[in-house]
C-alpha positions in Angstrom: 6.2 9.9 -20.8 2.9 8.6 -19.5 1.7 9.2 -16.0 3.7 6.7 -13.9 1.9 6.6 -10.6 -0.3 3.5 -11.2 2.6 1.9 -13.0 4.8 2.3 -10.0 2.3 0.6 -7.8 2.0 -2.2 -10.4 5.7 -2.7 -10.6 6.0 -2.7 -6.8 3.7 -5.6 -6.7 5.8 -7.4 -9.3 8.9 -6.8 -7.3 7.2 -8.3 -4.3 6.4 -11.4 -6.3 9.8 -11.6 -7.8 11.7 -11.5 -4.5 9.6 -14.2 -3.1 9.9 -16.4 -6.2 13.5 -15.7 -7.1 15.2 -15.8 -3.7 18.8 -16.8 -4.0 18.4 -19.3 -1.1 20.5 -20.0 1.9 23.1 -22.7 1.9 21.7 -26.0 2.8 22.2 -27.8 6.1 25.5 -29.6 6.7 25.5 -33.4 7.3 24.7 -34.0 10.9 22.7 -30.8 11.4 23.4 -27.1 11.4 25.8 -25.2 13.7 24.2 -22.8 16.1 25.0 -19.7 13.9 23.6 -21.5 10.8 20.5 -22.4 12.7 19.9 -18.8 13.8 20.5 -17.5 10.3 18.1 -20.1 8.8 15.4 -19.2 11.3 15.8 -15.5 10.7 15.5 -15.9 6.9 12.5 -18.3 7.2 10.7 -15.8 9.5 11.6 -12.9 7.2 10.1 -14.7 4.2 6.9 -15.6 6.1 6.5 -12.0 7.3 7.0 -10.6 3.8 4.4 -13.0 2.4 1.9 -11.9 5.0 2.5 -8.3 4.0 4.4 -7.3 7.3 7.1 -5.5 5.5 8.5 -3.7 8.5 8.8 -7.0 10.5 10.4 -8.7 7.5 12.9 -5.9 7.1 13.9 -6.2 10.8 14.4 -9.9 10.4 16.3 -9.7 7.2 18.5 -7.0 8.7 19.3 -9.3 11.6 20.0 -12.1 9.2 22.3 -9.9 7.2 24.3 -8.9 10.3 24.6 -12.6 11.2 25.7 -13.5 7.7 28.4 -10.8 7.7 29.6 -12.0 11.1 29.9 -15.5 9.6 31.7 -14.1 6.5 29.4 -16.3 4.5 29.2 -14.8 1.0 26.1 -16.8 -0.1 24.2 -15.9 3.0 25.2 -12.2 2.8 24.0 -12.1 -0.8 20.7 -13.8 0.1 19.9 -11.6 3.1 20.9 -8.4 1.3 18.8 -9.4 -1.7 15.7 -10.0 0.4 16.2 -6.9 2.6 16.3 -4.9 -0.7 12.8 -6.3 -1.4 11.6 -4.7 1.8 13.3 -1.4 1.0 11.6 -1.4 -2.4 8.2 -1.9 -0.8 9.0 1.0 1.5 10.0 3.2 -1.4 13.6 3.4 -0.3 15.1 2.7 -3.7 18.6 4.0 -3.1 19.0 1.8 -0.1 17.7 -1.1 -2.1 20.2 -0.4 -4.9 23.0 -0.4 -2.3 21.9 -3.7 -0.8 21.6 -5.2 -4.3 25.2 -4.0 -5.1 26.4 -5.8 -1.9 24.5 -8.9 -2.9 26.0 -8.8 -6.4 29.6 -8.4 -5.1 29.2 -11.3 -2.7 27.6 -13.7 -5.2 30.2 -12.7 -7.8 33.0 -13.7 -5.3 31.7 -17.3 -5.3 30.9 -17.3 -9.0 27.2 -17.5 -8.4 24.4 -16.7 -10.8 23.8 -12.9 -11.0 20.6 -13.1 -13.1 18.2 -12.5 -10.2 20.1 -9.6 -8.8 20.6 -7.9 -12.2 16.9 -8.3 -13.0 15.8 -6.7 -9.8 18.3 -3.9 -10.3 16.7 -3.3 -13.6 13.2 -3.2 -12.1 14.3 -0.7 -9.4 15.9 1.5 -12.0 12.6 1.8 -13.7 10.9 2.6 -10.4 13.4 5.4 -10.1 12.4 6.8 -13.5 15.6 5.7 -15.2 14.4 3.7 -18.2 17.7 3.7 -20.1 19.5 2.3 -17.1 16.7 -0.3 -16.6 17.0 -1.4 -20.2 20.8 -1.7 -19.9 20.5 -3.8 -16.8 17.9 -6.0 -18.4 20.3 -6.6 -21.3 22.9 -7.7 -18.7 20.6 -10.3 -17.4 20.8 -11.9 -20.8 24.5 -11.2 -21.7 26.6 -10.6 -18.5 29.2 -13.4 -18.2 28.1 -13.9 -14.5 24.4 -14.2 -15.4 22.9 -17.5 -16.4 19.3 -16.7 -17.2 16.5 -19.3 -17.3 13.1 -18.9 -19.1 11.7 -17.2 -16.0 14.4 -14.5 -16.2 13.8 -14.1 -20.0 10.1 -13.8 -19.4 10.6 -11.0 -16.9 13.1 -9.2 -19.1 10.5 -9.1 -21.9 7.8 -7.9 -19.4 10.0 -5.1 -18.2 10.9 -4.0 -21.7 7.2 -4.1 -22.5 6.3 -1.9 -19.5 9.0 0.6 -20.5 7.5 0.7 -24.0 4.1 1.1 -22.5 5.5 4.1 -20.5 6.4 5.8 -23.7 3.1 4.8 -25.4 4.9 2.6 -27.9 2.3 0.0 -28.5 4.2 -1.8 -31.3 7.2 -2.6 -29.1 5.0 -3.3 -26.1 3.0 -5.9 -28.1 6.3 -7.5 -29.5 7.7 -7.9 -25.9 4.3 -9.3 -24.7 4.4 -11.9 -27.5 7.9 -13.0 -26.5 7.0 -13.0 -22.8 3.9 -15.1 -23.5 6.0 -17.7 -25.3 8.3 -18.1 -22.4 5.4 -18.2 -20.0 4.3 -21.5 -21.5 7.3 -23.2 -19.9 7.0 -21.4 -16.5 4.9 -22.9 -13.8 5.0 -20.0 -11.3 1.6 -18.3 -11.1 3.3 -15.2 -9.8 5.5 -14.9 -12.9 2.6 -15.7 -15.3 0.7 -12.9 -13.5 3.3 -10.5 -14.8 2.3 -11.4 -18.4 -1.4 -10.8 -17.7 -0.6 -7.5 -16.1 1.4 -6.3 -19.2 -1.4 -7.6 -21.5 -4.0 -5.6 -19.5 -2.0 -2.4 -19.8 -1.6 -2.9 -23.5 -5.3 -3.3 -23.9 -5.7 0.0 -22.0 -3.3 1.6 -24.4 -5.5 0.3 -27.2 -8.5 1.7 -25.5 -10.1 -1.7 -24.9 -10.8 -1.5 -21.2 -13.2 -4.6 -21.2 -10.4 -6.8 -22.4 -8.0 -5.1 -20.0 -10.3 -5.9 -17.1 -10.3 -9.6 -17.9 -6.5 -9.7 -18.0 -6.4 -8.0 -14.6 -8.9 -10.5 -13.3 -6.7 -13.3 -14.5 -3.7 -11.6 -12.9 -5.6 -11.4 -9.6 -6.4 -15.1 -9.7 -2.8 -16.0 -10.4 -1.6 -13.9 -7.5 -4.2 -15.5 -5.2 -2.8 -18.9 -6.2 0.7 -17.6 -5.3 -0.6 -16.3 -1.9 0.5 -12.8 -2.9 -2.5 -11.1 -1.4 -1.3 -7.4 -1.4 -0.4 -7.8 -5.0 -3.7 -9.4 -5.7 -5.4 -6.3 -4.2 -3.6 -4.1 -6.7 -4.7 -6.3 -9.6 -8.3 -6.3 -8.3 -8.2 -2.5 -8.2 -6.9 -2.3 -11.7 -9.7 -4.6 -12.8 -12.2 -2.4 -11.1 -10.9 0.7 -12.8 -10.9 -1.0 -16.2 -14.5 -2.3 -15.7 -15.6 1.3 -14.8 -14.0 2.6 -18.0 -15.8 -0.1 -20.0 -19.2 0.8 -18.4 -19.5 -2.4 -16.3 -20.2 -0.7 -13.0 -21.6 -3.8 -11.4 -18.3 -5.7 -12.0 -16.3 -2.7 -10.9 -18.2 -2.6 -7.6 -17.4 -6.2 -7.0 -13.7 -5.9 -7.7 -13.4 -2.7 -5.5 -15.3 -4.4 -2.7 -13.1 -7.5 -2.8 -10.0 -5.3 -2.9 -11.2 -3.3 0.1 -12.1 -6.4 2.1 -8.7 -8.0 1.6 -6.9 -4.7 2.3 -8.8 -4.3 5.6 -7.9 -7.9 6.6 -4.3 -7.2 5.8 -4.3 -4.2 8.2 -4.4 -1.2 5.9 -7.6 0.5 7.0 -6.9 3.8 5.2 -6.6 2.2 1.8 -9.5 -0.1 2.6 -11.7 2.9 3.2 -10.6 4.4 -0.1 -11.4 1.2 -2.0 -14.7 0.9 -0.1 -15.7 4.4 -1.2 -14.9 3.4 -4.8 -17.1 0.3 -4.4 -20.0 2.4 -3.2 -19.6 4.9 -6.0 -19.6 2.1 -8.6 -22.5 0.3 -7.0 -24.5 3.5 -7.0 -23.7 4.1 -10.7 -24.8 0.6 -11.5 -27.9 0.8 -9.3 -26.7 -2.4 -7.6 -28.4 -2.3 -4.2 -26.9 -5.6 -3.0 -23.4 -4.4 -3.8 -24.1 -1.0 -2.2 -25.3 -2.7 1.1 -22.3 -4.9 1.4 -19.8 -2.1 0.7 -21.5 0.1 3.3 -21.5 -2.8 5.8 -17.7 -3.2 5.2 -17.1 0.5 5.8 -19.1 0.3 9.0 -17.0 -2.6 10.1 -13.8 -0.7 9.4 -15.0 2.4 11.3 -16.0 0.2 14.2 -12.6 -1.4 14.3 -11.0 2.1 14.4 -13.3 3.3 17.2 -12.6 0.2 19.3 -8.9 1.0 19.6 
């Protein structure tokens, strides 16, 4: 199997997008307003989603955990499923895959008890199985998204199933199957408005171009992916796409473009609070700028690193 490290980071970003887009949703307000317990639950879930979008995974996890305990106290199956599902997103981002799977199992049981749609949960279970290095299990779960009697998939689910299958084919270096899955995912993307989900298609296309040893085309797909993620306000995921674009541009010999993508990724990462990764990306930007003899890019990358160091010293 191919080296999985960059793919794991890529799939983590997709999971982040999926949880935000595919949230099961809390039950709506009752006529005349919410009861106090419902109001607290709604506030916790809303705050958790806001924290997750801002990249504050620890804070989001705390809020979703509190929401889950409140939902359990209320014996509200839909609310339990929603909170467990979203808390699982945080655990995935933290690399706690077994805990995420346990939370998804709880969500599945609760949503099944009220005959709800299991498509979202099965889909994320499949993605986590791949993160765990279990491609056969991931494929079986992906098939359940389409065939399980409790699953009622829409085009956005089918799109993601084909992307997942394509990524697994990519893992094995099977370009033929990867291209076939990309073709089907692209067809479904035409009817999906979500930029986060369309970004998944561009990400897969970029990796297939890498497999075909066409890094220039791959870089353009990663650029498109980054723009779509920016539209979706998924900024940490956008950073991952920018880095992928930078690496592809480097491989294609476009050092100036690579320096720009690494710099932008570093700047966003620093603003999101991850100084260590921002420094790494800044160093990559400097290296690319030197290779391209781009003095302007070199100056701005060094300026950014200086700002990062100054922030560290001021603490």
